[in-house]
N, CA and C atoms as an extended XYZ file, in Angstrom:
165
Properties=species:S:1:pos:R:3:atomname:S:1:resname:S:1:resid:I:1 pbc="F F F"
N       103.068     -224.818      -13.592 N   UNK     1
C       101.910     -225.192      -12.685 CA  UNK     1
C       101.091     -224.038      -12.639 C   UNK     1
N        99.618     -224.395      -12.745 N   UNK     2
C        98.675     -223.436      -12.594 CA  UNK     2
C        98.644     -222.585      -11.322 C   UNK     2
N        98.050     -221.375      -11.301 N   UNK     3
C        98.123     -220.385      -10.437 CA  UNK     3
C        97.119     -220.986       -9.229 C   UNK     3
N        96.150     -221.632       -9.412 N   UNK     4
C        95.265     -222.275       -8.336 CA  UNK     4
C        96.017     -223.462       -7.781 C   UNK     4
N        96.800     -224.231       -8.445 N   UNK     5
C        97.555     -225.350       -7.642 CA  UNK     5
C        98.544     -224.698       -6.790 C   UNK     5
N        99.355     -223.519       -7.360 N   UNK     6
C       100.289     -222.918       -6.551 CA  UNK     6
C        99.641     -222.300       -5.029 C   UNK     6
N        98.400     -221.792       -5.350 N   UNK     7
C        97.599     -221.320       -4.027 CA  UNK     7
C        97.418     -222.480       -3.215 C   UNK     7
N        96.853     -223.568       -3.564 N   UNK     8
C        96.356     -224.621       -2.638 CA  UNK     8
C        97.811     -225.219       -2.031 C   UNK     8
N        98.799     -225.136       -2.829 N   UNK     9
C       100.120     -225.769       -2.032 CA  UNK     9
C       100.502     -224.832       -1.195 C   UNK     9
N       100.459     -223.375       -1.442 N   UNK    10
C       100.963     -222.605       -0.511 CA  UNK    10
C       100.160     -222.441        0.712 C   UNK    10
N        98.914     -222.600        0.693 N   UNK    11
C        97.983     -222.666        1.920 CA  UNK    11
C        98.399     -223.807        2.651 C   UNK    11
N        98.695     -224.941        2.117 N   UNK    12
C        99.012     -226.084        2.702 CA  UNK    12
C       100.279     -225.949        3.601 C   UNK    12
N       101.396     -225.523        2.819 N   UNK    13
C       102.657     -225.189        3.626 CA  UNK    13
C       102.452     -224.268        4.727 C   UNK    13
N       101.772     -223.220        4.388 N   UNK    14
C       101.551     -222.204        5.478 CA  UNK    14
C       100.863     -222.842        6.834 C   UNK    14
N        99.842     -223.544        6.505 N   UNK    15
C        99.067     -224.162        7.515 CA  UNK    15
C        99.908     -225.139        8.415 C   UNK    15
N       100.762     -225.874        7.644 N   UNK    16
C       101.661     -226.830        8.306 CA  UNK    16
C       102.791     -226.010        9.066 C   UNK    16
N       103.264     -224.971        8.624 N   UNK    17
C       104.200     -224.187        9.302 CA  UNK    17
C       103.760     -223.597       10.583 C   UNK    17
N       102.398     -222.992       10.390 N   UNK    18
C       101.758     -222.419       11.546 CA  UNK    18
C       101.444     -223.531       12.643 C   UNK    18
N       101.085     -224.682       12.218 N   UNK    19
C       100.822     -225.698       13.013 CA  UNK    19
C       102.250     -226.088       13.920 C   UNK    19
N       103.438     -226.259       13.173 N   UNK    20
C       104.556     -226.402       13.972 CA  UNK    20
C       104.949     -225.308       14.867 C   UNK    20
N       104.622     -224.097       14.408 N   UNK    21
C       105.022     -222.847       15.311 CA  UNK    21
C       104.037     -222.904       16.710 C   UNK    21
N       102.897     -223.291       16.414 N   UNK    22
C       101.809     -223.338       17.525 CA  UNK    22
C       102.150     -224.614       18.295 C   UNK    22
N       102.563     -225.708       17.837 N   UNK    23
C       103.136     -226.701       18.815 CA  UNK    23
C       104.259     -226.409       19.541 C   UNK    23
N       105.212     -225.594       18.850 N   UNK    24
C       106.374     -225.170       19.514 CA  UNK    24
C       106.220     -224.242       20.721 C   UNK    24
N       105.496     -223.343       20.510 N   UNK    25
C       104.955     -222.043       21.437 CA  UNK    25
C       103.986     -222.541       22.319 C   UNK    25
N       103.503     -223.842       22.204 N   UNK    26
C       102.260     -224.189       22.914 CA  UNK    26
C       100.954     -223.339       22.967 C   UNK    26
N       100.651     -222.865       21.729 N   UNK    27
C        99.769     -221.792       21.482 CA  UNK    27
C        98.549     -222.516       20.855 C   UNK    27
N        97.336     -222.767       21.614 N   UNK    28
C        96.396     -223.439       21.223 CA  UNK    28
C        95.739     -222.696       19.999 C   UNK    28
N        95.588     -221.458       19.986 N   UNK    29
C        94.844     -220.728       19.127 CA  UNK    29
C        95.561     -220.755       17.737 C   UNK    29
N        96.932     -220.644       17.833 N   UNK    30
C        97.637     -220.764       16.593 CA  UNK    30
C        97.579     -222.101       15.853 C   UNK    30
N        97.459     -223.139       16.549 N   UNK    31
C        97.211     -224.438       16.141 CA  UNK    31
C        95.874     -224.642       15.430 C   UNK    31
N        94.916     -224.120       16.064 N   UNK    32
C        93.538     -224.146       15.491 CA  UNK    32
C        93.602     -223.304       14.122 C   UNK    32
N        94.086     -222.119       14.186 N   UNK    33
C        94.250     -221.156       12.958 CA  UNK    33
C        95.085     -222.092       11.936 C   UNK    33
N        95.950     -222.779       12.246 N   UNK    34
C        96.557     -223.754       11.113 CA  UNK    34
C        95.769     -224.704       10.643 C   UNK    34
N        95.098     -225.386       11.439 N   UNK    35
C        94.049     -226.499       11.142 CA  UNK    35
C        93.168     -225.940       10.065 C   UNK    35
N        92.576     -224.745       10.579 N   UNK    36
C        91.482     -223.964        9.388 CA  UNK    36
C        92.265     -223.975        8.181 C   UNK    36
N        93.307     -223.361        8.141 N   UNK    37
C        93.990     -223.016        6.925 CA  UNK    37
C        94.458     -224.243        6.207 C   UNK    37
N        94.650     -225.336        6.832 N   UNK    38
C        94.901     -226.706        6.073 CA  UNK    38
C        93.560     -227.236        5.462 C   UNK    38
N        92.555     -226.996        6.305 N   UNK    39
C        91.177     -227.532        6.019 CA  UNK    39
C        90.751     -226.689        4.657 C   UNK    39
N        90.869     -225.486        4.512 N   UNK    40
C        90.426     -224.593        3.467 CA  UNK    40
C        91.325     -224.946        2.249 C   UNK    40
N        92.652     -225.286        2.444 N   UNK    41
C        93.419     -225.976        1.260 CA  UNK    41
C        92.865     -227.252        0.837 C   UNK    41
N        92.428     -228.039        1.734 N   UNK    42
C        92.003     -229.234        1.374 CA  UNK    42
C        90.599     -229.216        0.584 C   UNK    42
N        89.730     -228.262        1.144 N   UNK    43
C        88.407     -228.058        0.395 CA  UNK    43
C        88.605     -227.291       -1.063 C   UNK    43
N        89.686     -226.499       -1.215 N   UNK    44
C        89.988     -225.951       -2.490 CA  UNK    44
C        90.175     -227.169       -3.614 C   UNK    44
N        90.587     -228.187       -3.163 N   UNK    45
C        90.782     -229.263       -4.082 CA  UNK    45
C        89.584     -229.506       -4.768 C   UNK    45
N        88.290     -229.342       -4.348 N   UNK    46
C        87.125     -229.685       -4.903 CA  UNK    46
C        86.539     -228.589       -5.773 C   UNK    46
N        87.413     -227.365       -5.861 N   UNK    47
C        86.851     -226.413       -6.630 CA  UNK    47
C        87.342     -226.291       -8.056 C   UNK    47
N        86.282     -226.461       -9.051 N   UNK    48
C        86.881     -226.624      -10.478 CA  UNK    48
C        87.527     -225.376      -10.837 C   UNK    48
N        88.522     -225.476      -11.496 N   UNK    49
C        89.121     -224.196      -12.281 CA  UNK    49
C        88.191     -223.647      -13.180 C   UNK    49
N        88.214     -222.221      -13.379 N   UNK    50
C        87.412     -221.625      -14.454 CA  UNK    50
C        87.726     -222.127      -15.886 C   UNK    50
N        86.842     -222.162      -16.600 N   UNK    51
C        87.275     -222.654      -18.049 CA  UNK    51
C        88.016     -221.279      -18.746 C   UNK    51
N        88.888     -221.684      -19.598 N   UNK    52
C        89.618     -220.675      -20.379 CA  UNK    52
C        88.744     -219.804      -20.998 C   UNK    52
N        89.010     -218.578      -21.120 N   UNK    53
C        88.241     -217.493      -21.875 CA  UNK    53
C        88.446     -217.702      -23.381 C   UNK    53
N        87.695     -217.378      -24.167 N   UNK    54
C        87.690     -217.543      -25.773 CA  UNK    54
C        88.151     -216.271      -26.588 C   UNK    54
N        88.468     -215.333      -25.725 N   UNK    55
C        88.895     -213.850      -26.168 CA  UNK    55
C        90.227     -213.720      -26.570 C   UNK    55
């Protein structure tokens, strides 16, 4: 699995975990932070990977 895919997956999982903790603790700021992290993971789907170097 490419490193970029791992990063996207890790961000999504961290965001979901933060959201769950935010709901459990009834912390609105933590929930919003989680939403931002998941949104970043979603937007990274549209970033094209760098072409492999020819060296």
